[in-house]
C-alpha positions as CSV (number, residue, x, y, z in Angstrom):
1,X,75.9,57.4,101.2
2,X,77.6,54.0,101.3
3,X,75.2,52.4,103.5
4,X,71.4,53.4,104.4
5,X,69.2,51.4,106.4
6,X,65.4,52.4,106.8
7,X,62.8,51.1,109.0
8,X,64.7,47.6,109.2
9,X,62.9,44.8,111.4
10,X,63.5,41.2,111.5
11,X,61.6,38.8,113.3
12,X,61.8,34.8,114.1
13,X,58.3,33.8,114.8
14,X,57.2,36.0,117.2
15,X,60.4,37.1,118.3
16,X,61.6,40.6,117.1
17,X,65.5,40.3,116.7
18,X,65.8,43.7,114.8
19,X,62.8,46.5,115.4
20,X,62.6,49.5,113.2
21,X,66.4,50.4,113.0
22,X,67.4,53.5,110.8
23,X,70.8,54.4,110.2
24,X,73.3,55.5,107.4
25,X,77.0,55.3,107.1
26,X,79.1,58.0,104.5
27,X,82.3,56.6,102.7
28,X,85.0,57.3,104.4
29,X,83.7,56.3,108.1
30,X,84.8,53.9,110.3
31,X,81.7,52.9,112.5
32,X,81.8,50.7,115.7
33,X,78.6,48.4,116.0
34,X,78.4,47.8,119.4
35,X,75.7,45.6,121.6
36,X,75.2,42.6,124.0
37,X,75.1,39.4,123.0
38,X,71.5,38.7,121.2
39,X,71.0,42.5,120.6
40,X,71.0,41.9,116.7
41,X,74.3,42.8,115.5
42,X,75.2,39.9,113.7
43,X,71.6,39.6,112.0
44,X,71.8,43.5,110.6
45,X,75.5,42.6,109.3
46,X,74.1,39.5,107.5
47,X,71.0,41.5,105.9
48,X,73.6,43.9,104.9
49,X,75.8,41.4,103.4
50,X,72.8,39.6,101.6
51,X,73.0,36.4,103.6
52,X,69.5,37.1,105.1
53,X,67.0,38.0,102.5
54,X,63.6,38.1,104.3
55,X,63.1,41.1,106.4
56,X,61.0,44.4,106.6
57,X,62.1,47.6,106.0
58,X,64.9,48.9,103.0
59,X,68.7,48.3,103.2
60,X,70.7,49.9,100.3
61,X,74.5,49.7,99.5
62,X,76.1,52.3,97.3
63,X,72.3,53.3,96.5
64,X,71.7,49.6,95.2
65,X,68.8,47.8,97.1
66,X,70.1,44.5,98.7
67,X,67.0,42.5,97.3
68,X,66.5,43.9,93.9
69,X,70.0,44.3,93.1
70,X,71.6,41.4,95.2
71,X,74.5,40.3,93.4
72,X,75.6,44.2,92.7
73,X,75.5,45.0,96.0
74,X,77.2,42.2,97.2
75,X,80.3,43.0,95.0
76,X,80.4,46.4,97.2
77,X,81.1,44.7,100.1
78,X,83.8,42.6,101.9
79,X,82.7,40.6,104.9
80,X,84.4,38.8,107.8
81,X,81.8,36.9,109.6
82,X,82.0,36.2,113.4
83,X,82.7,32.3,112.6
84,X,85.4,32.8,110.2
85,X,84.6,30.0,107.6
86,X,87.7,28.5,106.1
87,X,88.9,25.2,104.1
88,X,91.2,24.1,106.7
89,X,93.0,21.5,104.2
90,X,94.0,24.3,101.7
91,X,97.3,26.2,101.7
92,X,96.8,29.9,102.5
93,X,97.7,31.2,98.9
94,X,95.9,28.3,97.5
95,X,93.0,29.4,99.5
96,X,93.4,33.0,98.7
97,X,93.9,32.2,94.9
98,X,90.7,30.4,94.9
99,X,88.7,33.6,96.3
100,X,90.4,35.6,93.8
101,X,89.4,33.5,91.1
102,X,85.9,34.0,92.0
103,X,86.3,38.0,91.8
104,X,88.5,37.9,88.9
105,X,91.4,39.2,90.7
106,X,94.7,39.0,89.4
107,X,97.7,37.1,91.1
108,X,99.7,40.2,91.6
109,X,96.8,41.8,93.5
110,X,96.4,38.4,95.7
111,X,100.1,38.6,96.6
112,X,99.6,42.3,97.7
113,X,96.6,41.5,99.7
114,X,98.8,38.6,101.3
115,X,101.4,41.2,102.3
116,X,98.9,44.0,103.3
117,X,97.6,41.9,106.1
118,X,100.8,40.3,107.4
119,X,100.3,36.4,105.7
120,X,103.3,36.6,103.8
121,X,105.1,34.3,106.1
122,X,102.2,32.0,106.5
123,X,101.2,31.7,102.5
124,X,102.6,28.5,102.2
125,X,101.2,26.7,105.1
126,X,97.9,24.7,105.5
127,X,95.2,26.7,107.2
128,X,94.7,24.0,109.9
129,X,98.2,24.9,110.9
130,X,97.8,28.6,111.8
131,X,96.8,30.2,115.1
132,X,93.4,31.6,115.4
133,X,94.9,34.9,114.8
134,X,96.2,34.3,111.4
135,X,93.1,32.4,110.2
136,X,91.5,35.6,111.1
137,X,93.9,37.3,108.9
138,X,93.1,34.9,106.1
139,X,89.7,35.7,106.4
140,X,90.3,39.4,106.2
141,X,92.4,39.1,103.2
142,X,89.7,37.1,101.4
143,X,87.2,40.1,102.5
144,X,89.7,42.6,101.0
145,X,90.7,40.8,97.8
146,X,88.5,42.3,95.3
147,X,89.0,45.9,97.0
148,X,85.6,46.4,97.9
149,X,84.2,50.1,99.0
150,X,82.4,48.8,102.2
151,X,84.1,46.5,104.5
152,X,82.0,44.8,107.2
153,X,83.9,42.9,109.8
154,X,82.0,41.0,112.7
155,X,84.4,40.4,115.7
156,X,87.4,40.9,113.4
157,X,90.1,41.0,116.4
158,X,89.0,37.6,117.9
159,X,92.0,35.3,118.9
160,X,94.6,38.1,117.8
161,X,97.5,38.5,120.3
162,X,98.4,42.0,121.4
163,X,100.9,42.5,118.4
164,X,98.5,41.6,116.0
165,X,95.6,43.5,117.5
166,X,97.6,46.9,117.0
167,X,98.4,45.6,113.2
168,X,94.8,45.0,112.4
169,X,93.8,48.1,114.3
170,X,96.3,49.9,111.9
171,X,95.1,48.1,109.1
172,X,91.4,49.3,109.5
173,X,92.5,52.6,110.1
174,X,93.9,52.7,106.8
175,X,90.9,51.2,105.3
176,X,88.9,53.8,106.7
177,X,90.7,56.7,104.8
178,X,89.0,55.7,101.5
179,X,86.2,53.0,102.6
180,X,83.5,52.6,104.7
181,X,84.1,50.1,107.3
182,X,81.6,48.9,109.9
183,X,82.7,46.5,112.5
184,X,81.2,44.7,115.9
185,X,83.4,43.9,118.7
186,X,83.1,43.6,122.5
187,X,86.3,45.4,123.0
188,X,85.5,49.1,123.9
189,X,89.0,50.1,123.8
190,X,89.1,49.2,120.1
191,X,86.2,51.5,119.3
192,X,88.0,54.4,120.9
193,X,91.1,53.6,119.2
194,X,89.6,53.4,115.8
195,X,86.3,54.4,115.1
196,X,84.9,58.0,114.1
197,X,81.5,56.8,115.2
198,X,79.5,54.2,117.3
199,X,76.3,52.8,117.1
200,X,74.8,50.6,120.2
201,X,71.9,48.3,119.6
202,X,70.0,46.8,122.5
203,X,67.0,44.4,122.2
204,X,66.8,44.9,118.6
205,X,66.7,48.9,118.7
206,X,69.5,51.5,118.1
207,X,70.1,53.2,121.9
208,X,72.8,55.3,120.6
209,X,74.2,56.7,117.0
210,X,76.8,59.3,117.6
211,X,80.4,60.5,116.9
212,X,83.0,59.7,119.3
213,X,84.4,63.3,119.5
214,X,80.8,64.4,120.4
215,X,80.5,62.0,123.4
216,X,83.3,63.8,125.1
217,X,84.6,60.6,126.6
218,X,86.8,60.9,129.6
219,X,87.7,58.9,132.6
220,X,84.3,59.9,134.7
221,X,82.3,59.3,131.3
222,X,84.1,56.3,129.5
223,X,82.3,54.5,126.3
224,X,82.2,51.4,128.8
225,X,79.9,53.0,131.4
226,X,77.7,54.7,128.7
227,X,77.6,51.2,127.0
228,X,76.4,49.8,130.5
229,X,74.2,52.6,130.9
230,X,72.3,52.1,127.9
231,X,72.2,48.1,127.8
232,X,71.1,47.7,131.2
233,X,67.9,45.3,131.1
């Protein structure tokens, strides 16, 4: 079991952002994590990655508690947050070398990661000179550098043009052959194109957790229609 979440809740004052949710994800699964704005998606992802440490319930990453084994569980994860934090005045290659040094990743492996995410032609540019799509690729490269077994991506295709979108979709598919991938998106076609499974959260509660093949999606029973029905106020 790569990810296990048990009775997870998170409140801010009296407002419950995440309300007693349970799910588990196995290695080799690509899972789309969906929900309207404010549903609790990013909060759950921040808990999984150790950015939020005050919550109720239990969360395990490769059987390591994110509270009791914080550093060890973080080593298992590559994370691209929704608002991709980058040092804009650094060169791409320089920034990724800096990130690699934190994990003890070799120069050769850093170069391979740059090639894998399609950044080779941009490696000698400053990050502030890049388009939003290429900046997303820099964040994705940073998440993959240490070869984590679990990849958590919050809106990874934001700002990508159609060609870049196809490239990143293919990359995520390939990652999912050996790793666990959990990613959120508002583009439901991405989920149908990439995912094995979908989890939909609404008002802090899981309203759907199923494999796509079991949903028997078609023109009359689309993921978009299902999403709309499950997230109506």
